[in-house]
N, CA, C, O and CB atoms as a CASP TS submission, in Angstrom:
PFRMAT TS
TARGET T0000
AUTHOR 0000-0000-0000
METHOD Language model
MODEL 1
PARENT N/A
ATOM      1  N   MET     1     -39.905 -38.402 101.261  1.00  0.00           N
ATOM      2  CA  MET     1     -41.117 -37.687 101.582  1.00  0.00           C
ATOM      3  C   MET     1     -41.370 -36.558 100.573  1.00  0.00           C
ATOM      4  O   MET     1     -42.510 -36.295 100.192  1.00  0.00           O
ATOM      5  CB  MET     1     -41.037 -37.131 103.002  1.00  0.00           C
ATOM      6  N   VAL     2     -40.300 -35.905 100.155  1.00  0.00           N
ATOM      7  CA  VAL     2     -40.453 -34.828  99.171  1.00  0.00           C
ATOM      8  C   VAL     2     -40.928 -35.408  97.844  1.00  0.00           C
ATOM      9  O   VAL     2     -41.846 -34.882  97.216  1.00  0.00           O
ATOM     10  CB  VAL     2     -39.118 -34.057  98.979  1.00  0.00           C
ATOM     11  N   GLU     3     -40.288 -36.501  97.428  1.00  0.00           N
ATOM     12  CA  GLU     3     -40.673 -37.134  96.169  1.00  0.00           C
ATOM     13  C   GLU     3     -42.105 -37.647  96.212  1.00  0.00           C
ATOM     14  O   GLU     3     -42.787 -37.709  95.189  1.00  0.00           O
ATOM     15  CB  GLU     3     -39.725 -38.277  95.845  1.00  0.00           C
ATOM     16  N   GLU     4     -42.551 -38.012  97.410  1.00  0.00           N
ATOM     17  CA  GLU     4     -43.919 -38.487  97.569  1.00  0.00           C
ATOM     18  C   GLU     4     -44.906 -37.336  97.724  1.00  0.00           C
ATOM     19  O   GLU     4     -46.109 -37.552  97.867  1.00  0.00           O
ATOM     20  CB  GLU     4     -44.014 -39.411  98.765  1.00  0.00           C
ATOM     21  N   GLU     5     -44.382 -36.108  97.695  1.00  0.00           N
ATOM     22  CA  GLU     5     -45.181 -34.890  97.829  1.00  0.00           C
ATOM     23  C   GLU     5     -45.999 -34.902  99.123  1.00  0.00           C
ATOM     24  O   GLU     5     -47.188 -34.582  99.135  1.00  0.00           O
ATOM     25  CB  GLU     5     -46.113 -34.731  96.620  1.00  0.00           C
ATOM     26  N   ARG     6     -45.327 -35.277 100.200  1.00  0.00           N
ATOM     27  CA  ARG     6     -45.967 -35.291 101.513  1.00  0.00           C
ATOM     28  C   ARG     6     -46.162 -33.866 102.010  1.00  0.00           C
ATOM     29  O   ARG     6     -45.546 -32.933 101.494  1.00  0.00           O
ATOM     30  CB  ARG     6     -45.130 -36.105 102.523  1.00  0.00           C
ATOM     31  N   TYR     7     -46.990 -33.703 102.979  1.00  0.00           N
ATOM     32  CA  TYR     7     -47.317 -32.410 103.571  1.00  0.00           C
ATOM     33  C   TYR     7     -46.042 -31.765 104.132  1.00  0.00           C
ATOM     34  O   TYR     7     -45.271 -32.414 104.838  1.00  0.00           O
ATOM     35  CB  TYR     7     -48.391 -32.571 104.688  1.00  0.00           C
ATOM     36  N   CYS     8     -45.832 -30.495 103.813  1.00  0.00           N
ATOM     37  CA  CYS     8     -44.598 -29.789 104.187  1.00  0.00           C
ATOM     38  C   CYS     8     -44.316 -29.830 105.688  1.00  0.00           C
ATOM     39  O   CYS     8     -43.168 -29.998 106.099  1.00  0.00           O
ATOM     40  CB  CYS     8     -44.675 -28.349 103.733  1.00  0.00           C
ATOM     41  N   VAL     9     -45.341 -29.680 106.494  1.00  0.00           N
ATOM     42  CA  VAL     9     -45.148 -29.677 107.944  1.00  0.00           C
ATOM     43  C   VAL     9     -44.627 -31.038 108.415  1.00  0.00           C
ATOM     44  O   VAL     9     -43.810 -31.100 109.334  1.00  0.00           O
ATOM     45  CB  VAL     9     -46.470 -29.326 108.667  1.00  0.00           C
ATOM     46  N   ASP    10     -45.084 -32.110 107.805  1.00  0.00           N
ATOM     47  CA  ASP    10     -44.590 -33.437 108.155  1.00  0.00           C
ATOM     48  C   ASP    10     -43.103 -33.568 107.813  1.00  0.00           C
ATOM     49  O   ASP    10     -42.330 -34.143 108.579  1.00  0.00           O
ATOM     50  CB  ASP    10     -45.404 -34.521 107.427  1.00  0.00           C
ATOM     51  N   ILE    11     -42.723 -33.040 106.680  1.00  0.00           N
ATOM     52  CA  ILE    11     -41.313 -33.078 106.273  1.00  0.00           C
ATOM     53  C   ILE    11     -40.473 -32.246 107.237  1.00  0.00           C
ATOM     54  O   ILE    11     -39.407 -32.685 107.668  1.00  0.00           O
ATOM     55  CB  ILE    11     -41.142 -32.558 104.818  1.00  0.00           C
ATOM     56  N   LEU    12     -40.942 -31.058 107.573  1.00  0.00           N
ATOM     57  CA  LEU    12     -40.208 -30.196 108.499  1.00  0.00           C
ATOM     58  C   LEU    12     -40.091 -30.828 109.881  1.00  0.00           C
ATOM     59  O   LEU    12     -39.077 -30.649 110.556  1.00  0.00           O
ATOM     60  CB  LEU    12     -40.888 -28.837 108.607  1.00  0.00           C
ATOM     61  N   THR    13     -41.099 -31.553 110.304  1.00  0.00           N
ATOM     62  CA  THR    13     -41.044 -32.253 111.584  1.00  0.00           C
ATOM     63  C   THR    13     -39.947 -33.314 111.553  1.00  0.00           C
ATOM     64  O   THR    13     -39.216 -33.480 112.530  1.00  0.00           O
ATOM     65  CB  THR    13     -42.409 -32.897 111.914  1.00  0.00           C
ATOM     66  N   GLN    14     -39.832 -34.019 110.456  1.00  0.00           N
ATOM     67  CA  GLN    14     -38.774 -35.022 110.322  1.00  0.00           C
ATOM     68  C   GLN    14     -37.398 -34.368 110.294  1.00  0.00           C
ATOM     69  O   GLN    14     -36.453 -34.895 110.880  1.00  0.00           O
ATOM     70  CB  GLN    14     -38.985 -35.856 109.053  1.00  0.00           C
ATOM     71  N   VAL    15     -37.275 -33.238 109.626  1.00  0.00           N
ATOM     72  CA  VAL    15     -36.007 -32.502 109.594  1.00  0.00           C
ATOM     73  C   VAL    15     -35.616 -32.085 111.014  1.00  0.00           C
ATOM     74  O   VAL    15     -34.458 -32.226 111.405  1.00  0.00           O
ATOM     75  CB  VAL    15     -36.115 -31.252 108.667  1.00  0.00           C
ATOM     76  N   ALA    16     -36.573 -31.575 111.780  1.00  0.00           N
ATOM     77  CA  ALA    16     -36.307 -31.159 113.158  1.00  0.00           C
ATOM     78  C   ALA    16     -35.858 -32.345 114.009  1.00  0.00           C
ATOM     79  O   ALA    16     -34.953 -32.214 114.834  1.00  0.00           O
ATOM     80  CB  ALA    16     -37.558 -30.510 113.773  1.00  0.00           C
ATOM     81  N   SER    17     -36.483 -33.487 113.811  1.00  0.00           N
ATOM     82  CA  SER    17     -36.095 -34.687 114.554  1.00  0.00           C
ATOM     83  C   SER    17     -34.678 -35.115 114.213  1.00  0.00           C
ATOM     84  O   SER    17     -33.904 -35.491 115.093  1.00  0.00           O
ATOM     85  CB  SER    17     -37.065 -35.829 114.268  1.00  0.00           C
ATOM     86  N   LEU    18     -34.350 -35.058 112.951  1.00  0.00           N
ATOM     87  CA  LEU    18     -33.004 -35.426 112.515  1.00  0.00           C
ATOM     88  C   LEU    18     -31.963 -34.473 113.089  1.00  0.00           C
ATOM     89  O   LEU    18     -30.908 -34.907 113.553  1.00  0.00           O
ATOM     90  CB  LEU    18     -32.921 -35.436 110.987  1.00  0.00           C
ATOM     91  N   ARG    19     -32.258 -33.171 113.058  1.00  0.00           N
ATOM     92  CA  ARG    19     -31.338 -32.187 113.628  1.00  0.00           C
ATOM     93  C   ARG    19     -31.099 -32.449 115.108  1.00  0.00           C
ATOM     94  O   ARG    19     -29.962 -32.390 115.576  1.00  0.00           O
ATOM     95  CB  ARG    19     -31.881 -30.772 113.431  1.00  0.00           C
ATOM     96  N   ALA    20     -32.171 -32.740 115.846  1.00  0.00           N
ATOM     97  CA  ALA    20     -32.050 -33.001 117.278  1.00  0.00           C
ATOM     98  C   ALA    20     -31.192 -34.234 117.533  1.00  0.00           C
ATOM     99  O   ALA    20     -30.368 -34.244 118.448  1.00  0.00           O
ATOM    100  CB  ALA    20     -33.435 -33.181 117.910  1.00  0.00           C
ATOM    101  N   ALA    21     -31.384 -35.261 116.734  1.00  0.00           N
ATOM    102  CA  ALA    21     -30.599 -36.484 116.887  1.00  0.00           C
ATOM    103  C   ALA    21     -29.122 -36.219 116.598  1.00  0.00           C
ATOM    104  O   ALA    21     -28.253 -36.713 117.316  1.00  0.00           O
ATOM    105  CB  ALA    21     -31.132 -37.586 115.957  1.00  0.00           C
ATOM    106  N   LEU    22     -28.836 -35.448 115.561  1.00  0.00           N
ATOM    107  CA  LEU    22     -27.450 -35.120 115.235  1.00  0.00           C
ATOM    108  C   LEU    22     -26.813 -34.259 116.316  1.00  0.00           C
ATOM    109  O   LEU    22     -25.640 -34.447 116.638  1.00  0.00           O
ATOM    110  CB  LEU    22     -27.376 -34.405 113.892  1.00  0.00           C
ATOM    111  N   GLU    23     -27.560 -33.325 116.880  1.00  0.00           N
ATOM    112  CA  GLU    23     -27.043 -32.495 117.975  1.00  0.00           C
ATOM    113  C   GLU    23     -26.702 -33.362 119.178  1.00  0.00           C
ATOM    114  O   GLU    23     -25.655 -33.182 119.799  1.00  0.00           O
ATOM    115  CB  GLU    23     -28.070 -31.409 118.373  1.00  0.00           C
ATOM    116  N   GLN    24     -27.579 -34.299 119.507  1.00  0.00           N
ATOM    117  CA  GLN    24     -27.336 -35.180 120.645  1.00  0.00           C
ATOM    118  C   GLN    24     -26.106 -36.047 120.389  1.00  0.00           C
ATOM    119  O   GLN    24     -25.279 -36.228 121.283  1.00  0.00           O
ATOM    120  CB  GLN    24     -28.570 -36.063 120.919  1.00  0.00           C
ATOM    121  N   PHE    25     -25.983 -36.576 119.193  1.00  0.00           N
ATOM    122  CA  PHE    25     -24.817 -37.381 118.836  1.00  0.00           C
ATOM    123  C   PHE    25     -23.544 -36.542 118.937  1.00  0.00           C
ATOM    124  O   PHE    25     -22.532 -37.010 119.458  1.00  0.00           O
ATOM    125  CB  PHE    25     -24.971 -37.958 117.411  1.00  0.00           C
ATOM    126  N   GLY    26     -23.593 -35.308 118.441  1.00  0.00           N
ATOM    127  CA  GLY    26     -22.441 -34.415 118.523  1.00  0.00           C
ATOM    128  C   GLY    26     -22.040 -34.145 119.960  1.00  0.00           C
ATOM    129  O   GLY    26     -20.850 -34.118 120.272  1.00  0.00           O
ATOM    130  N   SER    27     -23.000 -33.947 120.833  1.00  0.00           N
ATOM    131  CA  SER    27     -22.708 -33.710 122.244  1.00  0.00           C
ATOM    132  C   SER    27     -22.036 -34.922 122.881  1.00  0.00           C
ATOM    133  O   SER    27     -21.107 -34.785 123.677  1.00  0.00           O
ATOM    134  CB  SER    27     -23.990 -33.364 123.000  1.00  0.00           C
ATOM    135  N   ILE    28     -22.511 -36.090 122.526  1.00  0.00           N
ATOM    136  CA  ILE    28     -21.899 -37.320 123.048  1.00  0.00           C
ATOM    137  C   ILE    28     -20.464 -37.439 122.562  1.00  0.00           C
ATOM    138  O   ILE    28     -19.567 -37.754 123.344  1.00  0.00           O
ATOM    139  CB  ILE    28     -22.712 -38.565 122.621  1.00  0.00           C
ATOM    140  N   MET    29     -20.243 -37.189 121.279  1.00  0.00           N
ATOM    141  CA  MET    29     -18.892 -37.283 120.728  1.00  0.00           C
ATOM    142  C   MET    29     -17.966 -36.235 121.345  1.00  0.00           C
ATOM    143  O   MET    29     -16.802 -36.524 121.622  1.00  0.00           O
ATOM    144  CB  MET    29     -18.929 -37.121 119.204  1.00  0.00           C
ATOM    145  N   LEU    30     -18.469 -35.032 121.559  1.00  0.00           N
ATOM    146  CA  LEU    30     -17.678 -33.982 122.189  1.00  0.00           C
ATOM    147  C   LEU    30     -17.272 -34.400 123.595  1.00  0.00           C
ATOM    148  O   LEU    30     -16.108 -34.257 123.970  1.00  0.00           O
ATOM    149  CB  LEU    30     -18.464 -32.661 122.229  1.00  0.00           C
ATOM    150  N   SER    31     -18.204 -34.909 124.365  1.00  0.00           N
ATOM    151  CA  SER    31     -17.901 -35.371 125.720  1.00  0.00           C
ATOM    152  C   SER    31     -16.863 -36.484 125.707  1.00  0.00           C
ATOM    153  O   SER    31     -15.926 -36.484 126.506  1.00  0.00           O
ATOM    154  CB  SER    31     -19.172 -35.853 126.414  1.00  0.00           C
ATOM    155  N   MET    32     -17.038 -37.427 124.797  1.00  0.00           N
ATOM    156  CA  MET    32     -16.081 -38.535 124.704  1.00  0.00           C
ATOM    157  C   MET    32     -14.689 -38.030 124.337  1.00  0.00           C
ATOM    158  O   MET    32     -13.692 -38.504 124.881  1.00  0.00           O
ATOM    159  CB  MET    32     -16.555 -39.566 123.671  1.00  0.00           C
ATOM    160  N   HIS    33     -14.619 -37.079 123.423  1.00  0.00           N
ATOM    161  CA  HIS    33     -13.322 -36.541 123.009  1.00  0.00           C
ATOM    162  C   HIS    33     -12.615 -35.900 124.197  1.00  0.00           C
ATOM    163  O   HIS    33     -11.429 -36.137 124.427  1.00  0.00           O
ATOM    164  CB  HIS    33     -13.496 -35.514 121.869  1.00  0.00           C
ATOM    165  N   ILE    34     -13.347 -35.091 124.942  1.00  0.00           N
ATOM    166  CA  ILE    34     -12.737 -34.414 126.089  1.00  0.00           C
ATOM    167  C   ILE    34     -12.348 -35.415 127.173  1.00  0.00           C
ATOM    168  O   ILE    34     -11.226 -35.381 127.680  1.00  0.00           O
ATOM    169  CB  ILE    34     -13.699 -33.364 126.664  1.00  0.00           C
ATOM    170  N   GLU    35     -13.271 -36.304 127.527  1.00  0.00           N
ATOM    171  CA  GLU    35     -13.029 -37.245 128.616  1.00  0.00           C
ATOM    172  C   GLU    35     -11.966 -38.287 128.290  1.00  0.00           C
ATOM    173  O   GLU    35     -11.104 -38.583 129.118  1.00  0.00           O
ATOM    174  CB  GLU    35     -14.306 -37.936 128.974  1.00  0.00           C
ATOM    175  N   GLU    36     -12.029 -38.838 127.091  1.00  0.00           N
ATOM    176  CA  GLU    36     -11.153 -39.957 126.760  1.00  0.00           C
ATOM    177  C   GLU    36      -9.878 -39.543 126.032  1.00  0.00           C
ATOM    178  O   GLU    36      -8.801 -40.069 126.311  1.00  0.00           O
ATOM    179  CB  GLU    36     -11.899 -40.944 125.923  1.00  0.00           C
ATOM    180  N   CYS    37      -9.999 -38.605 125.105  1.00  0.00           N
ATOM    181  CA  CYS    37      -8.839 -38.258 124.287  1.00  0.00           C
ATOM    182  C   CYS    37      -7.982 -37.157 124.923  1.00  0.00           C
ATOM    183  O   CYS    37      -6.763 -37.298 125.023  1.00  0.00           O
ATOM    184  CB  CYS    37      -9.297 -37.817 122.907  1.00  0.00           C
ATOM    185  N   VAL    38      -8.613 -36.077 125.346  1.00  0.00           N
ATOM    186  CA  VAL    38      -7.852 -34.943 125.845  1.00  0.00           C
ATOM    187  C   VAL    38      -7.386 -35.161 127.279  1.00  0.00           C
ATOM    188  O   VAL    38      -6.236 -34.866 127.608  1.00  0.00           O
ATOM    189  CB  VAL    38      -8.684 -33.681 125.759  1.00  0.00           C
ATOM    190  N   TYR    39      -8.280 -35.682 128.145  1.00  0.00           N
ATOM    191  CA  TYR    39      -7.931 -35.813 129.556  1.00  0.00           C
ATOM    192  C   TYR    39      -7.869 -37.245 130.063  1.00  0.00           C
ATOM    193  O   TYR    39      -7.460 -37.469 131.202  1.00  0.00           O
ATOM    194  CB  TYR    39      -8.905 -35.062 130.369  1.00  0.00           C
ATOM    195  N   GLY    40      -8.255 -38.203 129.264  1.00  0.00           N
ATOM    196  CA  GLY    40      -8.263 -39.590 129.731  1.00  0.00           C
ATOM    197  C   GLY    40      -7.094 -40.379 129.205  1.00  0.00           C
ATOM    198  O   GLY    40      -6.121 -39.825 128.693  1.00  0.00           O
ATOM    199  N   ASP    41      -7.205 -41.664 129.340  1.00  0.00           N
ATOM    200  CA  ASP    41      -6.186 -42.589 128.837  1.00  0.00           C
ATOM    201  C   ASP    41      -6.561 -43.034 127.438  1.00  0.00           C
ATOM    202  O   ASP    41      -7.000 -44.167 127.240  1.00  0.00           O
ATOM    203  CB  ASP    41      -6.029 -43.814 129.773  1.00  0.00           C
ATOM    204  N   ALA    42      -6.393 -42.161 126.478  1.00  0.00           N
ATOM    205  CA  ALA    42      -6.724 -42.510 125.092  1.00  0.00           C
ATOM    206  C   ALA    42      -5.744 -43.561 124.594  1.00  0.00           C
ATOM    207  O   ALA    42      -4.555 -43.520 124.911  1.00  0.00           O
ATOM    208  CB  ALA    42      -6.693 -41.252 124.174  1.00  0.00           C
ATOM    209  N   GLN    43      -6.243 -44.481 123.828  1.00  0.00           N
ATOM    210  CA  GLN    43      -5.394 -45.564 123.320  1.00  0.00           C
ATOM    211  C   GLN    43      -4.282 -45.033 122.433  1.00  0.00           C
ATOM    212  O   GLN    43      -3.169 -45.559 122.437  1.00  0.00           O
ATOM    213  CB  GLN    43      -6.230 -46.575 122.547  1.00  0.00           C
ATOM    214  N   ASN    44      -4.589 -43.982 121.668  1.00  0.00           N
ATOM    215  CA  ASN    44      -3.555 -43.480 120.761  1.00  0.00           C
ATOM    216  C   ASN    44      -2.595 -42.526 121.452  1.00  0.00           C
ATOM    217  O   ASN    44      -1.534 -42.223 120.906  1.00  0.00           O
ATOM    218  CB  ASN    44      -4.192 -42.786 119.577  1.00  0.00           C
ATOM    219  N   GLY    45      -2.945 -42.041 122.651  1.00  0.00           N
ATOM    220  CA  GLY    45      -2.049 -41.172 123.408  1.00  0.00           C
ATOM    221  C   GLY    45      -1.713 -39.866 122.714  1.00  0.00           C
ATOM    222  O   GLY    45      -0.651 -39.295 122.965  1.00  0.00           O
ATOM    223  N   ALA    46      -2.580 -39.385 121.860  1.00  0.00           N
ATOM    224  CA  ALA    46      -2.280 -38.202 121.057  1.00  0.00           C
ATOM    225  C   ALA    46      -2.074 -36.942 121.888  1.00  0.00           C
ATOM    226  O   ALA    46      -1.372 -36.029 121.454  1.00  0.00           O
ATOM    227  CB  ALA    46      -3.383 -37.970 120.073  1.00  0.00           C
ATOM    228  N   PHE    47      -2.674 -36.875 123.076  1.00  0.00           N
ATOM    229  CA  PHE    47      -2.613 -35.648 123.864  1.00  0.00           C
ATOM    230  C   PHE    47      -1.824 -35.802 125.158  1.00  0.00           C
ATOM    231  O   PHE    47      -1.786 -34.872 125.964  1.00  0.00           O
ATOM    232  CB  PHE    47      -4.001 -35.183 124.182  1.00  0.00           C
ATOM    233  N   GLU    48      -1.195 -36.949 125.377  1.00  0.00           N
ATOM    234  CA  GLU    48      -0.528 -37.189 126.647  1.00  0.00           C
ATOM    235  C   GLU    48       0.662 -36.261 126.887  1.00  0.00           C
ATOM    236  O   GLU    48       1.031 -36.035 128.040  1.00  0.00           O
ATOM    237  CB  GLU    48      -0.073 -38.613 126.712  1.00  0.00           C
ATOM    238  N   HIS    49       1.256 -35.733 125.858  1.00  0.00           N
ATOM    239  CA  HIS    49       2.419 -34.861 126.005  1.00  0.00           C
ATOM    240  C   HIS    49       2.052 -33.396 126.227  1.00  0.00           C
ATOM    241  O   HIS    49       2.938 -32.576 126.469  1.00  0.00           O
ATOM    242  CB  HIS    49       3.291 -34.976 124.791  1.00  0.00           C
ATOM    243  N   LEU    50       0.771 -33.050 126.150  1.00  0.00           N
ATOM    244  CA  LEU    50       0.356 -31.658 126.259  1.00  0.00           C
ATOM    245  C   LEU    50       0.236 -31.204 127.706  1.00  0.00           C
ATOM    246  O   LEU    50      -0.126 -31.978 128.592  1.00  0.00           O
ATOM    247  CB  LEU    50      -0.962 -31.455 125.551  1.00  0.00           C
ATOM    248  N   SER    51       0.553 -29.918 127.927  1.00  0.00           N
ATOM    249  CA  SER    51       0.364 -29.323 129.247  1.00  0.00           C
ATOM    250  C   SER    51      -1.121 -29.075 129.477  1.00  0.00           C
ATOM    251  O   SER    51      -1.931 -29.214 128.561  1.00  0.00           O
ATOM    252  CB  SER    51       1.170 -28.003 129.385  1.00  0.00           C
ATOM    253  N   GLY    52      -1.470 -28.710 130.697  1.00  0.00           N
ATOM    254  CA  GLY    52      -2.863 -28.403 131.016  1.00  0.00           C
ATOM    255  C   GLY    52      -3.420 -27.294 130.145  1.00  0.00           C
ATOM    256  O   GLY    52      -4.553 -27.382 129.671  1.00  0.00           O
ATOM    257  N   GLU    53      -2.630 -26.249 129.931  1.00  0.00           N
ATOM    258  CA  GLU    53      -3.088 -25.127 129.095  1.00  0.00           C
ATOM    259  C   GLU    53      -3.265 -25.568 127.643  1.00  0.00           C
ATOM    260  O   GLU    53      -4.212 -25.145 126.980  1.00  0.00           O
ATOM    261  CB  GLU    53      -2.088 -23.951 129.172  1.00  0.00           C
ATOM    262  N   GLU    54      -2.369 -26.408 127.149  1.00  0.00           N
ATOM    263  CA  GLU    54      -2.495 -26.905 125.777  1.00  0.00           C
ATOM    264  C   GLU    54      -3.728 -27.797 125.631  1.00  0.00           C
ATOM    265  O   GLU    54      -4.385 -27.784 124.590  1.00  0.00           O
ATOM    266  CB  GLU    54      -1.230 -27.681 125.369  1.00  0.00           C
ATOM    267  N   ARG    55      -4.037 -28.558 126.654  1.00  0.00           N
ATOM    268  CA  ARG    55      -5.243 -29.385 126.621  1.00  0.00           C
ATOM    269  C   ARG    55      -6.492 -28.510 126.611  1.00  0.00           C
ATOM    270  O   ARG    55      -7.451 -28.799 125.896  1.00  0.00           O
ATOM    271  CB  ARG    55      -5.275 -30.345 127.826  1.00  0.00           C
ATOM    272  N   MET    56      -6.480 -27.431 127.410  1.00  0.00           N
ATOM    273  CA  MET    56      -7.613 -26.509 127.416  1.00  0.00           C
ATOM    274  C   MET    56      -7.771 -25.840 126.054  1.00  0.00           C
ATOM    275  O   MET    56      -8.893 -25.607 125.603  1.00  0.00           O
ATOM    276  CB  MET    56      -7.437 -25.448 128.512  1.00  0.00           C
ATOM    277  N   GLU    57      -6.667 -25.533 125.404  1.00  0.00           N
ATOM    278  CA  GLU    57      -6.745 -24.939 124.065  1.00  0.00           C
ATOM    279  C   GLU    57      -7.382 -25.925 123.089  1.00  0.00           C
ATOM    280  O   GLU    57      -8.156 -25.522 122.220  1.00  0.00           O
ATOM    281  CB  GLU    57      -5.337 -24.521 123.566  1.00  0.00           C
ATOM    282  N   GLU    58      -7.068 -27.198 123.223  1.00  0.00           N
ATOM    283  CA  GLU    58      -7.704 -28.227 122.391  1.00  0.00           C
ATOM    284  C   GLU    58      -9.208 -28.255 122.641  1.00  0.00           C
ATOM    285  O   GLU    58      -9.994 -28.369 121.701  1.00  0.00           O
ATOM    286  CB  GLU    58      -7.088 -29.619 122.675  1.00  0.00           C
ATOM    287  N   VAL    59      -9.604 -28.152 123.898  1.00  0.00           N
ATOM    288  CA  VAL    59     -11.029 -28.120 124.234  1.00  0.00           C
ATOM    289  C   VAL    59     -11.680 -26.884 123.621  1.00  0.00           C
ATOM    290  O   VAL    59     -12.755 -26.987 123.031  1.00  0.00           O
ATOM    291  CB  VAL    59     -11.234 -28.134 125.770  1.00  0.00           C
ATOM    292  N   ARG    60     -11.047 -25.717 123.750  1.00  0.00           N
ATOM    293  CA  ARG    60     -11.595 -24.486 123.166  1.00  0.00           C
ATOM    294  C   ARG    60     -11.753 -24.611 121.653  1.00  0.00           C
ATOM    295  O   ARG    60     -12.789 -24.245 121.098  1.00  0.00           O
ATOM    296  CB  ARG    60     -10.692 -23.290 123.500  1.00  0.00           C
ATOM    297  N   LEU    61     -10.732 -25.124 120.997  1.00  0.00           N
ATOM    298  CA  LEU    61     -10.767 -25.284 119.543  1.00  0.00           C
ATOM    299  C   LEU    61     -11.882 -26.242 119.125  1.00  0.00           C
ATOM    300  O   LEU    61     -12.624 -25.977 118.179  1.00  0.00           O
ATOM    301  CB  LEU    61      -9.411 -25.793 119.028  1.00  0.00           C
ATOM    302  N   THR    62     -11.984 -27.346 119.838  1.00  0.00           N
ATOM    303  CA  THR    62     -13.024 -28.324 119.519  1.00  0.00           C
ATOM    304  C   THR    62     -14.419 -27.730 119.730  1.00  0.00           C
ATOM    305  O   THR    62     -15.315 -27.929 118.910  1.00  0.00           O
ATOM    306  CB  THR    62     -12.851 -29.588 120.379  1.00  0.00           C
ATOM    307  N   LEU    63     -14.595 -27.003 120.830  1.00  0.00           N
ATOM    308  CA  LEU    63     -15.891 -26.355 121.086  1.00  0.00           C
ATOM    309  C   LEU    63     -16.227 -25.343 120.008  1.00  0.00           C
ATOM    310  O   LEU    63     -17.367 -25.281 119.548  1.00  0.00           O
ATOM    311  CB  LEU    63     -15.887 -25.669 122.452  1.00  0.00           C
ATOM    312  N   SER    64     -15.245 -24.549 119.599  1.00  0.00           N
ATOM    313  CA  SER    64     -15.537 -23.543 118.562  1.00  0.00           C
ATOM    314  C   SER    64     -15.939 -24.199 117.247  1.00  0.00           C
ATOM    315  O   SER    64     -16.789 -23.667 116.534  1.00  0.00           O
ATOM    316  CB  SER    64     -14.318 -22.636 118.336  1.00  0.00           C
ATOM    317  N   ARG    65     -15.352 -25.332 116.915  1.00  0.00           N
ATOM    318  CA  ARG    65     -15.739 -26.042 115.699  1.00  0.00           C
ATOM    319  C   ARG    65     -17.131 -26.643 115.826  1.00  0.00           C
ATOM    320  O   ARG    65     -17.925 -26.604 114.886  1.00  0.00           O
ATOM    321  CB  ARG    65     -14.728 -27.134 115.380  1.00  0.00           C
ATOM    322  N   PHE    66     -17.418 -27.204 117.003  1.00  0.00           N
ATOM    323  CA  PHE    66     -18.692 -27.870 117.221  1.00  0.00           C
ATOM    324  C   PHE    66     -19.843 -26.885 117.285  1.00  0.00           C
ATOM    325  O   PHE    66     -20.945 -27.190 116.828  1.00  0.00           O
ATOM    326  CB  PHE    66     -18.642 -28.682 118.489  1.00  0.00           C
ATOM    327  N   LEU    67     -19.605 -25.714 117.843  1.00  0.00           N
ATOM    328  CA  LEU    67     -20.689 -24.760 118.066  1.00  0.00           C
ATOM    329  C   LEU    67     -20.950 -23.831 116.891  1.00  0.00           C
ATOM    330  O   LEU    67     -21.798 -22.946 116.999  1.00  0.00           O
ATOM    331  CB  LEU    67     -20.390 -23.944 119.270  1.00  0.00           C
ATOM    332  N   LYS    68     -20.264 -23.996 115.794  1.00  0.00           N
ATOM    333  CA  LYS    68     -20.501 -23.137 114.613  1.00  0.00           C
ATOM    334  C   LYS    68     -21.879 -23.339 114.072  1.00  0.00           C
ATOM    335  O   LYS    68     -22.255 -22.704 113.086  1.00  0.00           O
ATOM    336  CB  LYS    68     -19.480 -23.413 113.516  1.00  0.00           C
TER
END
């Protein structure tokens, strides 16, 4: 769109749509990580040895990375 010299507002609208889609995808991935990996029966079992507090720390760390 930039190379085609399209109207700036149209380009910004597309950027906003892309951002919203990426945010939604990130939220889905975050939920899946918490539900399946940290607290569920993850196939790799990476978190099965952690205590409840250690699992919560993983959730906190993941949230802080995601919300930057």
